[in-house]
N, C-alpha and C positions, 0 to 999 in steps of 0.2 A: 374617568377610570384610568388608573395608572397602568401603563404598559410595562410588563415585566419580562416579556420575551419578544424578540424581534429577529429579523433576518440579518446575518452578518453583512457588513458593508462589502466585503470581498466577494460575495455571491451575487450573481445576476438574479433579477426577479423573473424567473422563467419556470414553466411547468416541467417536472421531471419526466424523462422518457424511460427510466429504468423500470424493470419488472417489479410488480408488487412483492414486497418482502426482501428485495435486494438491499444490501447495506452500503452500496456506493454513495447514496445520498447522505447517509449519516456520517460517513468518513469525510465527504466533501465539506459538510458543515463544521466538523472539528478542525479540519485544515484551515478553513476560512476564519474560524474563531481565533486560531493561533495567529494568523496574519493580522487580524484586527487588533489583537492584544499588543502586538509590537508596532503597529502603525506602519506596516511595510507593504501595503497593497500596491502602492505606486512604484515600488522598486523590486517587485517579485516577478520572476519569470518561471513558468511551468514548462516541463518537458513531458509530453504525453507520448505513448507508444501505441501500437495496434491492439485492438481489443475494446472492451467496454471503457477502458481508460481514455480512449481516443477523444471522447467528447468533453474533455477538460475545458476546452475553449468556450464551450456553450454554457458553462455554469459559473465560471470565475471571471471577475472583473480585472483580469491581469493579462499580460502578454503570454502567449503559449506557443511553443515550438513543437511541431509535429515531427515524430521520429519514425524511422523504419522499425519493423517488428523486433523488439528486444534491444534496440540500440539507444534507448533514452539516456542511460548513464554516460554513454560516449558523447551524445549530443550535449547533455548537461555539462560535461567536462569542458567542452569547447565554449559553451556560453559563459560559464563561470570564469574561465581563464581569460576570455575576451572582455568580460565585464565583471571584474572582481568586486565591484561596488554593489552588485545586485544579489538578491536572495534567489537562489535557484533550487528548484526541487523537481524530482521525477514522480510520476504517478503511474504505477504499473500493476498488471495482474500476474498471476503465478505462471500461466503458460508463457507469458511474455518474458518475465524476469528470470524465472528459475529454469527455463528450457532453452528457448531460442536466444535469450540474452544472458546466459550463464557467464560467458567470458567477459562481457561488458561490466556486469555488476561486480564480479570478483576483482577485476583489475582496477576499476574505479575505487572500490573500497580499499584495496591493498595500497593504492597510491595515496590514500587519504584525501581524496578530492573534497573540497569544502562545500559539499552539497547535502541536501536532505532527500532521502528516498522513502516514498510511501508505497509499500508493497501490499496489495490486496490479495489475500490467499483465500479463495473459495473452492479449492481442490478440483478445479476443472478449467478448461478453456471456455470462458463464458460466451464470447461472441461468435467464435468461429466454428461452432458445431458440437460443443460439449465433449471434446476429446479428453482422454486421460492426460493429466498434467503430472509434473514431477512431485506435486503435493497431493495427488489423488490418494485417498485412504485405502488401506488394504481391504480387498473385497468390494470396493466401490465400483458400481457399474457405470460405464460411460459409453459414448458412441464408439470408442475404439477398444473398450474392454467390456464387452457385453456380458461376460461371465464374471466380472469383478476383477479388480487388480490382483494379480498373482505375484506376490513378493518374490517367489522363487525365480520367476522370469524377469520381473520388472524392478526388483529392488524395493526398498521401503521409501516412504515419502521423505523428501528433503526437509530438513529443519533449517530454513535459511537464516533466521535470527541467530541461532547458535553457531552455524557454520561461519557466518561473517564476523561474529564476535571474536573469533580466533585470529583474525588478521590484525597486524600491528597498526595499519592505517585507520582502522575503525575507532572512532571516539565514543559512539553511542549506538547500541543495538538493543531493541526491545520488541516484545510482541504484545498486542492488545486484542480485544474482541469487542463486538458491538451487540452482543446478544442479551444484555440486561442493563438496567439503569446503572448499577454499580460498575459494571465493566465499561460502559460509555463514559462515566465520569473519570475513571482511571485512564481510559484512552485519551480523553481530552487533555489531561495533565501530561501524559507521556508525549503526545504529539507536539504540544507546546514546548516541552523540553527539547525535542529534536530540532525545532526551528530556532530555539534560543542558542543552541550550539553553533548554528551558522551565523546568527546575528552577532554573536560574540567571537566569531572566527576560530572556533575550537576544533573544527574538523568534520569528518564524514559521519552522518547520523542516519540510521536505518530503522524504519518502523514497519513491522509486519502486522497487518490487521486481518484477523480471522473474520470472514464474512460469509453470508448465506447466498446461495444461487438457486432459488426455488425452481426456476424453469428447467435448468439442466439437471438438477437433482431429482426432478419429477415429484416434487413435494409442494404442499400448500405453504404459504408464508410462515404460519405458526410452527408447523413441523420442521421446516428448514431452520428457523431460528433456534428451535430446541436442539436440533442436531449439532449446531455449533457448540453448545454447552455439554451435551452428553457424549459426543464422539470426537469432535475436533480438539477441544481444550485438553482432554486427558492425554492426547498424543502430542499436541503442540502447546506446551504449558505457557501460561502468561507470565510476563515479568520483564525486568531489565537484565540483560545478559552481559552488557558491558557499559560502563559509565566512566570514561577516562577523560577528565577535565583538563588534563595536563598536556594533551597533544597539541 
């Protein structure tokens, strides 16, 4: 029988620890497929931060540097400047990148650091207790907003892909989702484009991936996946917000 589907070379052959319905595993696969397509597994360095992203080293056949909470872009900047011949990417959650690490991501993007950033937006702090994140939806209940996010007090959710697209140092900024086969295929293409920017030395590339967190949302996997499409995508529209090949 002809094998038509296999594990990417860039991924380790290990059992996932992520919760049922979590999209981290799907995002990992798309990142790995991008690495495989460019043949860069032996020259890629990942920078993980605190949160569910911290387990990057357990799933990828690459060198991984652990970073303090929110500081992955700063660490990735140091790695890339020290080893400009390497492909360097960060893998971060929304509580990490959009809250504790806001300064790091904005300044790394503004400087146009030649790195790739994979930003997983599941509208909550996934590992550290399900607190309200900068991306938490209006009215969404979390461990620190038990009555729902009140935009009058807390403001509206950050749209990071659009925010960073306004910075001159950003070459590529896009948002994808993992809630349907169509969106997964589109995400695969866009994530590959982001790595291609770095392979070709074109500059800073940012990918925001809308993902489900059934455990902290208090939903079963099916309902959580449906929420991505019915609630998140209308507020966080998918697409490419900046594509500047000339940087």
